C-alpha positions as CSV (number, residue, x, y, z in Angstrom):
1,M,-6.7,6.4,-9.6
2,L,-4.9,8.9,-7.7
3,K,-5.9,10.2,-4.4
4,R,-4.5,13.5,-3.0
5,H,-4.2,14.1,0.8
6,V,-2.4,16.9,2.9
7,L,-0.7,16.0,6.1
8,A,-0.3,19.0,8.6
9,V,2.9,19.2,10.3
10,N,3.7,21.6,13.3
11,S,7.3,22.1,13.9
12,G,8.0,23.4,17.5
13,R,11.6,24.1,17.1
14,A,13.8,26.0,14.7
15,Q,15.4,22.9,13.3
16,A,13.9,19.3,13.6
17,F,13.5,16.0,12.3
18,I,9.7,15.2,12.8
19,D,8.7,11.5,12.3
20,I,5.7,11.5,10.1
21,T,5.5,7.8,9.5
22,D,2.4,7.0,11.5
23,G,0.6,10.3,10.2
24,V,1.2,9.1,6.4
25,N,0.3,5.5,7.3
26,A,-2.9,6.8,9.0
27,L,-3.7,8.7,5.6
28,I,-3.1,5.4,3.5
29,S,-5.3,3.4,5.8
30,K,-8.0,6.2,5.5
31,A,-7.9,6.0,1.7
32,K,-8.1,2.2,1.9
33,M,-5.0,1.8,-0.1
34,Q,-3.6,-1.8,0.0
35,Q,-1.0,-1.6,-2.6
36,G,0.6,1.2,-4.6
37,L,2.7,4.2,-4.4
38,C,2.8,7.0,-2.1
39,H,4.5,10.2,-3.4
40,L,5.3,12.9,-1.0
41,F,6.1,16.5,-1.7
42,V,7.0,19.4,0.7
43,P,5.8,22.6,-0.7
44,H,8.2,24.8,1.4
45,T,11.7,26.1,0.6
46,T,13.1,25.9,4.0
47,A,11.8,22.3,4.9
48,G,12.5,19.0,3.2
49,I,11.7,15.2,3.5
50,T,13.8,12.0,4.1
51,V,13.8,8.5,5.0
52,N,16.2,7.5,7.7
53,E,16.5,5.4,11.0
54,N,13.7,6.0,13.4
55,C,14.8,3.7,16.1
56,D,17.6,5.8,17.7
57,P,16.8,9.5,18.1
58,D,20.5,10.2,18.1
59,V,20.6,9.5,14.5
60,A,18.4,12.6,13.8
61,R,20.3,14.6,16.1
62,D,23.7,13.6,14.5
63,I,22.3,14.5,11.1
64,L,21.2,18.0,12.4
65,A,24.5,18.7,14.0
66,T,26.5,17.6,11.0
67,L,24.3,19.8,8.7
68,D,25.0,22.7,11.1
69,Q,28.8,22.1,10.7
70,L,28.4,21.9,6.9
71,V,25.9,24.8,6.7
72,P,26.1,26.9,9.8
73,I,23.2,29.1,10.7
74,H,25.4,32.4,10.5
75,G,27.6,32.3,7.5
76,N,28.5,34.8,4.8
77,Y,25.0,34.7,3.1
78,R,23.5,37.4,1.1
79,H,19.8,36.4,1.3
80,A,18.1,39.3,3.1
81,E,15.7,37.3,5.2
82,G,18.7,35.6,7.1
83,N,17.5,32.1,6.6
84,S,20.0,31.1,3.9
85,H,21.1,28.0,6.1
86,A,17.5,26.8,6.0
87,H,17.1,27.0,2.1
88,L,20.5,25.2,1.7
89,K,19.7,22.4,4.2
90,A,16.2,21.7,2.7
91,S,17.9,21.5,-0.7
92,L,20.3,18.9,0.7
93,M,17.4,17.0,2.1
94,G,15.3,17.0,-0.9
95,H,11.5,18.2,-1.4
96,A,10.0,14.9,-2.8
97,L,10.3,11.3,-2.5
98,S,8.1,8.1,-3.2
99,V,7.7,5.0,-1.1
100,P,6.0,1.9,-2.1
101,I,2.6,0.9,-0.2
102,E,2.1,-2.9,0.6
103,G,-0.5,-4.3,3.1
104,G,-2.1,-0.9,3.6
105,K,1.0,0.8,4.8
106,L,4.5,2.3,3.7
107,L,6.9,-0.5,2.8
108,L,9.9,0.7,4.7
109,G,12.8,-1.3,6.0
110,T,12.9,-2.5,9.6
111,W,14.8,0.7,11.0
112,Q,13.3,3.2,8.5
113,G,10.9,6.1,9.3
114,L,9.8,9.0,7.2
115,Y,11.0,12.5,8.5
116,F,9.7,15.9,7.9
117,T,12.8,18.3,8.1
118,E,12.4,21.6,9.5
119,F,15.2,24.3,9.3
120,D,13.2,27.6,9.6
121,G,10.7,26.9,12.3
122,P,8.7,26.8,14.4
123,R,6.0,26.8,11.7
124,A,2.8,25.2,10.5
125,R,3.7,23.2,7.5
126,K,2.2,20.6,5.4
127,V,3.0,17.5,3.1
128,I,1.1,16.7,0.1
129,L,0.7,13.0,-0.6
130,T,-0.4,11.6,-3.9
131,L,-1.4,8.0,-3.5
132,S,-1.5,5.8,-6.6
133,E,-3.1,2.2,-6.6
134,G,-1.4,-0.4,-8.4
């Protein structure tokens, strides 16, 4: 049986890594899901999702700084809206991932967290979760 949920995410900055681990776990708990799979999808072209370290906030800052070096905000882009860098960074992060559920929560490693990655904020965003029991 599939259960669909939407997690609201509000980004307060132009670019940010937003830890959504607790919010996703709360939705899993609300759905009373003990074991299965959580598929996450970001329906935005200038935001993404990733799993990374959630213990040291410098890791997220380092990733954002490195992405800015690889894909600068101001470049020789042709996209008229002026946010090509955000589209490129979101594509590098990806728009979907799946994480196992065990014991009623995401089965992540000791240092891992789930991050919504914003590159064109601040905005009101969403993450679509599809929970599959099994």
